[in-house]
PyMOL CGO cylinders between C-alpha atoms (Angstrom):
from pymol import cmd
from pymol.cgo import CYLINDER

trace = [
    CYLINDER, 0.03, -0.11, 0.04, 1.41, 3.49, -0.98, 0.3, 1, 1, 1, 1, 1, 1,
    CYLINDER, 1.41, 3.49, -0.98, 0.25, 6.46, 0.96, 0.3, 1, 1, 1, 1, 1, 1,
    CYLINDER, 0.25, 6.46, 0.96, 1.21, 10.15, -0.12, 0.3, 1, 1, 1, 1, 1, 1,
    CYLINDER, 1.21, 10.15, -0.12, 1.11, 12.70, 2.61, 0.3, 1, 1, 1, 1, 1, 1,
    CYLINDER, 1.11, 12.70, 2.61, 2.54, 16.34, 2.73, 0.3, 1, 1, 1, 1, 1, 1,
    CYLINDER, 2.54, 16.34, 2.73, 4.85, 17.44, 5.58, 0.3, 1, 1, 1, 1, 1, 1,
    CYLINDER, 4.85, 17.44, 5.58, 7.21, 20.08, 6.65, 0.3, 1, 1, 1, 1, 1, 1,
    CYLINDER, 7.21, 20.08, 6.65, 10.74, 19.54, 7.82, 0.3, 1, 1, 1, 1, 1, 1,
    CYLINDER, 10.74, 19.54, 7.82, 10.87, 21.40, 11.07, 0.3, 1, 1, 1, 1, 1, 1,
    CYLINDER, 10.87, 21.40, 11.07, 13.66, 21.29, 13.77, 0.3, 1, 1, 1, 1, 1, 1,
    CYLINDER, 13.66, 21.29, 13.77, 15.28, 18.14, 12.53, 0.3, 1, 1, 1, 1, 1, 1,
    CYLINDER, 15.28, 18.14, 12.53, 12.00, 16.18, 11.92, 0.3, 1, 1, 1, 1, 1, 1,
    CYLINDER, 12.00, 16.18, 11.92, 9.24, 15.76, 9.55, 0.3, 1, 1, 1, 1, 1, 1,
    CYLINDER, 9.24, 15.76, 9.55, 5.78, 17.35, 10.87, 0.3, 1, 1, 1, 1, 1, 1,
    CYLINDER, 5.78, 17.35, 10.87, 2.83, 15.61, 9.02, 0.3, 1, 1, 1, 1, 1, 1,
    CYLINDER, 2.83, 15.61, 9.02, 0.04, 17.62, 7.69, 0.3, 1, 1, 1, 1, 1, 1,
    CYLINDER, 0.04, 17.62, 7.69, -2.34, 14.72, 8.64, 0.3, 1, 1, 1, 1, 1, 1,
    CYLINDER, -2.34, 14.72, 8.64, -2.32, 11.52, 10.60, 0.3, 1, 1, 1, 1, 1, 1,
    CYLINDER, -2.32, 11.52, 10.60, -1.37, 8.25, 8.77, 0.3, 1, 1, 1, 1, 1, 1,
    CYLINDER, -1.37, 8.25, 8.77, -3.59, 5.44, 8.87, 0.3, 1, 1, 1, 1, 1, 1,
    CYLINDER, -3.59, 5.44, 8.87, -0.96, 3.01, 10.43, 0.3, 1, 1, 1, 1, 1, 1,
    CYLINDER, -0.96, 3.01, 10.43, -1.00, 0.80, 13.32, 0.3, 1, 1, 1, 1, 1, 1,
    CYLINDER, -1.00, 0.80, 13.32, 1.04, 1.52, 16.28, 0.3, 1, 1, 1, 1, 1, 1,
    CYLINDER, 1.04, 1.52, 16.28, 4.74, 0.38, 15.95, 0.3, 1, 1, 1, 1, 1, 1,
    CYLINDER, 4.74, 0.38, 15.95, 4.18, -0.55, 12.44, 0.3, 1, 1, 1, 1, 1, 1,
    CYLINDER, 4.18, -0.55, 12.44, 7.38, -0.33, 10.34, 0.3, 1, 1, 1, 1, 1, 1,
    CYLINDER, 7.38, -0.33, 10.34, 7.43, 1.49, 7.15, 0.3, 1, 1, 1, 1, 1, 1,
    CYLINDER, 7.43, 1.49, 7.15, 9.76, 2.65, 4.33, 0.3, 1, 1, 1, 1, 1, 1,
    CYLINDER, 9.76, 2.65, 4.33, 9.85, 6.42, 3.65, 0.3, 1, 1, 1, 1, 1, 1,
    CYLINDER, 9.85, 6.42, 3.65, 10.98, 8.03, 0.36, 0.3, 1, 1, 1, 1, 1, 1,
    CYLINDER, 10.98, 8.03, 0.36, 11.37, 11.86, 0.69, 0.3, 1, 1, 1, 1, 1, 1,
    CYLINDER, 11.37, 11.86, 0.69, 10.69, 14.03, -2.32, 0.3, 1, 1, 1, 1, 1, 1,
    CYLINDER, 10.69, 14.03, -2.32, 10.89, 17.78, -2.58, 0.3, 1, 1, 1, 1, 1, 1,
    CYLINDER, 10.89, 17.78, -2.58, 7.77, 19.38, -3.97, 0.3, 1, 1, 1, 1, 1, 1,
    CYLINDER, 7.77, 19.38, -3.97, 8.13, 21.11, -7.30, 0.3, 1, 1, 1, 1, 1, 1,
    CYLINDER, 8.13, 21.11, -7.30, 8.46, 24.91, -6.93, 0.3, 1, 1, 1, 1, 1, 1,
    CYLINDER, 8.46, 24.91, -6.93, 6.95, 27.05, -9.56, 0.3, 1, 1, 1, 1, 1, 1,
    CYLINDER, 6.95, 27.05, -9.56, 9.19, 29.46, -11.54, 0.3, 1, 1, 1, 1, 1, 1,
    CYLINDER, 9.19, 29.46, -11.54, 7.29, 32.51, -10.14, 0.3, 1, 1, 1, 1, 1, 1,
    CYLINDER, 7.29, 32.51, -10.14, 8.15, 31.18, -6.49, 0.3, 1, 1, 1, 1, 1, 1,
    CYLINDER, 8.15, 31.18, -6.49, 11.64, 30.60, -7.39, 0.3, 1, 1, 1, 1, 1, 1,
    CYLINDER, 11.64, 30.60, -7.39, 12.16, 33.94, -8.77, 0.3, 1, 1, 1, 1, 1, 1,
    CYLINDER, 12.16, 33.94, -8.77, 10.11, 35.73, -6.00, 0.3, 1, 1, 1, 1, 1, 1,
    CYLINDER, 10.11, 35.73, -6.00, 12.19, 38.77, -4.74, 0.3, 1, 1, 1, 1, 1, 1,
    CYLINDER, 12.19, 38.77, -4.74, 14.70, 39.04, -7.68, 0.3, 1, 1, 1, 1, 1, 1,
    CYLINDER, 14.70, 39.04, -7.68, 12.92, 42.16, -9.06, 0.3, 1, 1, 1, 1, 1, 1,
    CYLINDER, 12.92, 42.16, -9.06, 12.19, 43.73, -5.61, 0.3, 1, 1, 1, 1, 1, 1,
    CYLINDER, 12.19, 43.73, -5.61, 8.49, 42.73, -5.74, 0.3, 1, 1, 1, 1, 1, 1,
    CYLINDER, 8.49, 42.73, -5.74, 6.75, 43.03, -2.44, 0.3, 1, 1, 1, 1, 1, 1,
    CYLINDER, 6.75, 43.03, -2.44, 3.54, 41.51, -3.61, 0.3, 1, 1, 1, 1, 1, 1,
    CYLINDER, 3.54, 41.51, -3.61, 2.50, 37.82, -3.88, 0.3, 1, 1, 1, 1, 1, 1,
    CYLINDER, 2.50, 37.82, -3.88, 3.83, 35.31, -6.34, 0.3, 1, 1, 1, 1, 1, 1,
    CYLINDER, 3.83, 35.31, -6.34, 0.62, 34.60, -7.79, 0.3, 1, 1, 1, 1, 1, 1,
    CYLINDER, 0.62, 34.60, -7.79, 0.19, 38.17, -9.22, 0.3, 1, 1, 1, 1, 1, 1,
    CYLINDER, 0.19, 38.17, -9.22, 3.74, 37.98, -10.75, 0.3, 1, 1, 1, 1, 1, 1,
    CYLINDER, 3.74, 37.98, -10.75, 3.02, 34.59, -12.35, 0.3, 1, 1, 1, 1, 1, 1,
    CYLINDER, 3.02, 34.59, -12.35, -0.32, 36.09, -13.86, 0.3, 1, 1, 1, 1, 1, 1,
    CYLINDER, -0.32, 36.09, -13.86, 1.60, 39.10, -15.16, 0.3, 1, 1, 1, 1, 1, 1,
    CYLINDER, 1.60, 39.10, -15.16, 4.40, 36.98, -16.45, 0.3, 1, 1, 1, 1, 1, 1,
    CYLINDER, 4.40, 36.98, -16.45, 2.03, 34.71, -18.37, 0.3, 1, 1, 1, 1, 1, 1,
    CYLINDER, 2.03, 34.71, -18.37, -0.35, 37.43, -19.71, 0.3, 1, 1, 1, 1, 1, 1,
    CYLINDER, -0.35, 37.43, -19.71, 0.14, 37.90, -23.39, 0.3, 1, 1, 1, 1, 1, 1,
    CYLINDER, 0.14, 37.90, -23.39, -0.59, 41.60, -23.07, 0.3, 1, 1, 1, 1, 1, 1,
    CYLINDER, -0.59, 41.60, -23.07, 2.48, 42.07, -20.82, 0.3, 1, 1, 1, 1, 1, 1,
    CYLINDER, 2.48, 42.07, -20.82, 5.00, 40.54, -23.48, 0.3, 1, 1, 1, 1, 1, 1,
    CYLINDER, 5.00, 40.54, -23.48, 7.88, 42.26, -25.16, 0.3, 1, 1, 1, 1, 1, 1,
    CYLINDER, 7.88, 42.26, -25.16, 6.56, 44.83, -27.55, 0.3, 1, 1, 1, 1, 1, 1,
    CYLINDER, 6.56, 44.83, -27.55, 8.20, 44.54, -30.95, 0.3, 1, 1, 1, 1, 1, 1,
    CYLINDER, 8.20, 44.54, -30.95, 9.94, 47.81, -32.49, 0.3, 1, 1, 1, 1, 1, 1,
    CYLINDER, 9.94, 47.81, -32.49, 9.56, 48.71, -35.96, 0.3, 1, 1, 1, 1, 1, 1,
]
cmd.load_cgo(trace, "trace")
């Protein structure tokens, strides 16, 4: 059986977002995989933007905000 849960690494341990449906003392194997980070979140702060990453993402993907071609 495979279970996928989200967790946060904090003070040397993993803090699960929700409890696991396991028996007490049941042994398991854990595979840790980082969550993918969006390009907007990775580049947040580079341009000094103090707003939220979602607004930057929307602006970056908006075709009206593209590069204007010169004649």
